[in-house]
PAVOLUM-866652 format. One record per residue (C-alpha): x, y, z; residue in three letters; residue number from 0. Coordinates in steps of 0.1 Angstrom, whole numbers. Example, Ala and Ser with C-alpha at 12.3 -4.5 7.8 and 13.67 -1.06 7.14 Angstrom:
<recs>
123_-45_78_Ala_0
137_-11_71_Ser_1
</recs>
This chain:
<recs>
0_0_0_Met_0
14_34_-10_Ala_1
15_62_15_Ser_2
12_100_9_Thr_3
24_128_31_Ile_4
8_161_24_Gln_5
23_193_38_Val_6
26_229_25_Asp_7
58_237_44_Lys_8
88_220_59_Ile_9
108_240_85_Gln_10
140_233_105_Asp_11
140_233_143_Thr_12
147_271_143_Gly_13
114_278_124_Gly_14
132_285_91_Asn_15
113_274_60_Thr_16
134_248_40_Ile_17
108_237_15_Leu_18
74_251_6_Gln_19
47_243_-20_Ser_20
23_268_-35_Asp_21
-4_241_-38_Gly_22
-1_237_-76_Ser_23
29_213_-76_Gly_24
56_241_-77_Thr_25
81_237_-48_Ala_26
98_268_-35_Thr_27
126_271_-10_Thr_28
146_297_9_Thr_29
182_289_6_Leu_30
212_305_24_Pro_31
239_324_6_Val_32
261_300_-13_Gly_33
232_277_-22_Phe_34
213_299_-46_Gly_35
208_331_-26_Gly_36
180_341_-2_Thr_37
143_345_-6_Gly_38
117_321_-20_Ala_39
127_307_-54_Thr_40
118_277_-75_Thr_41
141_248_-70_Leu_42
153_249_-106_Ala_43
163_285_-101_Gly_44
182_277_-69_Ala_45
213_263_-85_Gly_46
200_227_-81_Leu_47
205_217_-117_Ala_48
237_207_-135_Asn_49
231_233_-163_Thr_50
244_247_-185_Pro_51
254_213_-199_Ala_52
265_201_-233_Phe_53
279_171_-252_Arg_54
295_174_-286_Val_55
311_150_-310_Thr_56
327_149_-345_Leu_57
306_141_-375_Ser_58
337_128_-393_Gly_59
374_121_-388_Asp_60
396_151_-383_Gln_61
432_154_-395_Ser_62
458_166_-370_Ile_63
489_183_-383_Ser_64
524_174_-371_Ser_65
538_197_-343_Glu_66
509_221_-344_Thr_67
482_226_-317_Ala_68
450_218_-338_Thr_69
416_230_-326_Lys_70
391_202_-325_Val_71
361_210_-347_Thr_72
332_197_-326_Trp_73
304_200_-351_Asp_74
276_177_-337_Thr_75
257_185_-306_Glu_76
241_156_-287_Ser_77
226_183_-263_Phe_78
232_219_-253_Asp_79
208_230_-226_Thr_80
216_267_-228_Asp_81
227_271_-264_Asn_82
262_279_-251_Ala_83
282_258_-274_Phe_84
289_273_-308_Ala_85
319_277_-332_Ser_86
337_248_-316_Asn_87
337_263_-281_Lys_88
316_265_-249_Phe_89
310_301_-236_Thr_90
297_306_-201_Val_91
263_324_-203_Pro_92
255_355_-183_Ala_93
247_347_-147_Gly_94
261_312_-149_Glu_95
295_316_-134_Gly_96
307_288_-111_Gly_97
326_255_-111_Lys_98
323_234_-142_Tyr_99
333_198_-149_Phe_100
347_189_-183_Phe_101
354_154_-197_Phe_102
372_149_-231_His_103
382_118_-249_Lys_104
398_112_-283_Ile_105
409_82_-304_Phe_106
440_90_-324_Tyr_107
449_67_-353_Asp_108
484_55_-362_Asp_109
509_66_-335_Val_110
543_50_-340_Asp_111
570_41_-315_Asp_112
584_73_-300_Gly_113
556_95_-313_Glu_114
533_113_-288_Tyr_115
499_129_-287_Val_116
487_156_-262_Gln_117
451_163_-253_Leu_118
447_200_-242_Arg_119
419_222_-228_Leu_120
421_260_-234_Tyr_121
404_287_-214_Lys_122
400_321_-231_Asn_123
427_311_-256_Gly_124
453_299_-230_Ser_125
462_262_-223_Glu_126
451_249_-189_Gln_127
479_226_-178_Asn_128
457_207_-154_Ile_129
438_192_-184_Phe_130
469_182_-204_Arg_131
473_145_-211_Ser_132
502_130_-231_Gln_133
508_95_-243_Arg_134
537_79_-263_Tyr_135
533_52_-289_Gly_136
549_18_-281_Ser_137
549_1_-315_Lys_138
544_8_-352_Ala_139
510_21_-362_Thr_140
493_18_-328_Ala_141
460_35_-322_Asn_142
457_56_-290_Met_143
427_63_-268_Tyr_144
430_92_-244_Met_145
407_108_-219_Gln_146
410_136_-193_Ala_147
387_155_-170_Ser_148
390_187_-150_Ala_149
370_211_-128_Val_150
375_248_-136_Leu_151
361_279_-120_Thr_152
346_301_-147_Leu_153
328_334_-150_Val_154
304_347_-176_Ala_155
319_351_-211_Thr_156
348_327_-203_Asp_157
352_302_-231_Tyr_158
365_266_-234_Ile_159
381_250_-264_Glu_160
400_217_-270_Thr_161
431_211_-289_Tyr_162
452_181_-299_Val_163
490_183_-304_Tyr_164
511_155_-319_Ala_165
547_152_-330_Asn_166
534_133_-361_Ala_167
504_138_-383_Ala_168
474_116_-377_Gly_169
436_115_-375_Asp_170
410_117_-348_Leu_171
386_89_-352_Asn_172
351_105_-349_Ser_173
335_73_-335_Leu_174
354_77_-302_Tyr_175
358_115_-297_Cys_176
336_136_-274_Thr_177
336_166_-252_Leu_178
311_170_-223_Thr_179
308_197_-198_Gly_180
283_209_-171_Tyr_181
280_233_-142_Lys_182
284_218_-108_Leu_183
256_222_-83_Ile_184
266_246_-54_Gly_185
</recs>
């Protein structure tokens, strides 16, 4: 047998309203500074959603030049909640500053012994070393799968791009390349 609890308001022991309903199914809350501000607000507006969020991929293989940082041309969006991904970069929308999580993976074809590939994340045109990943080939014509993740503090208008650097030309295999990012709650 299912049970139902019906209340209009939940308060803490100090009498402060934690959660309240307007009777139409819309929950509102009063949150302290650091958790969405003060005053009644809908839960979605209280910073309790991991948005903006996006996931992008390649529609086809991309050639990478030797000894040149090549910008990855993400041209297929799986989703983009705030329409913040365009022209191969994510730009933080107005009012959406905070901590963001990014995950990036690539599959690089034909890396020979002694050759290497670097996966890089750029913020506002500058490489972020915390996101750099490098691998060396161990035999002739090996394929290389790489992934990296990072958390960055961003403000409105900051933008994120990804680059690949290799000491020998090769291709990104589009079937295994993706970039995902989203704002962390809190």
